[in-house]
N, C-alpha and C positions, 0 to 999 in steps of 0.2 A: 725654215719658215719663220719670219719675224713674228714676235708676239703681237697680238691685237691690242690696241689701246683700250684701257678700261673705261667703261661708262660710269660716270659718277651719278649716284642716285640722290645724294644730299645736295642742297643748294650751296653755292659758294659761301664761305663764312662771312663775307663782307655784306651780303644782302640783308641779313637780320640786323646787323649793326647800323646800316644806313637807314632802315625803316625806323628803328628805335630812336636814333638820333633825330630824324625828321619829325617824329611824333613829339618828342620832348621839346624840340625847338618851337614847334607850332603851339603846343599847350602853354609853354612858359611865356611866349610873346603875345598870345592872343589878348590877355587882359591889358596889355600895354596900350592897345588901341583905344579902349574906353578911358583909361587913366589919362592919357595925353589929350584926348578929345574933350574931356570934362575940365581940363585945367584952366584956371583964369589967366589966360595969356593972350597976347595979340594974335589975330587970325593967321598972319604970315608965319609967326613963330610956331604955332601949333601945326600948321601944314608941313613945315620943315621937320618938326619933331616926329611927325607920323611916318616919315619916310623909313626910318629905321625899323619899326615894328612891321611895316608892310614888307620890307625887303626880307626880314627874318621869316615871315610867314611864307613868302614865295620860295625862299631857300628850303624851308622845312618841307613844303609840298614837293619840291623838286627831289629832295632826298628820298621821300616816300615813293615817288614814281620810279626813280632809278633803282631803289632796293626791290620794289615789286617786279620790275623788268628783269632783274638779276635772278629772281626766283622762278622764272618761267621754266618749264621742263624742256628738254631737248626735243625738237620736232621728230616725229616718227621716221625712221629710216636714216637719220643723220647721227653721226657719232661725234661726241664732244672730244676735243683733243685732250690727251692725257696731261700735257704740260702746255704752258703758254710762254711766250717770249721768244728770244732769239733762238734757243735750242729746242723749239717745239717739235722739230722734225724727228727727234729721237736719235739723231746721229751721235756716234760716240764722241766723247770729249778728247781732244788731242792730248798727248802726254805733256807733263809739265816742262820737260826739257825742250820740247818744240815751242811752247809758249815763251820760254825764256829766250830762245834763239830769235824768235820773231820780235820780241820786245827790244833786244839789244841791237837790232839793225842787221843789214846784210854783212856777211863775212867776206873779206876779199879772197878770191880763188887763187891768186898768185901775187907775188910782190910786184909793185909798180915797176915799169921798165925804166932803166937808167939810160939817159941819152947823153 
């Protein structure tokens, strides 16, 4: 009987990093809105300069949302895969010799015929 995949109780390690990065980006860029808005510059220049803080705020909020979505628990009755990626099925890895043979190309089964 194959072993059952483990259910992880801890959130993925990337979720807290995304949330913290989003909060830091949001907090550090928020004062830039008032700084640029109060600058004595032409209106068109101020509008263009405000694009960067607004884009950073949107990106910070997006990171917070993505990090919060990654922390959601697994729905009841569903199992989280033990691994992700190409080999998530748990199939055994082929031996290194088979990988080398596959990388070197097909081997000729017999010498080419002489005509």
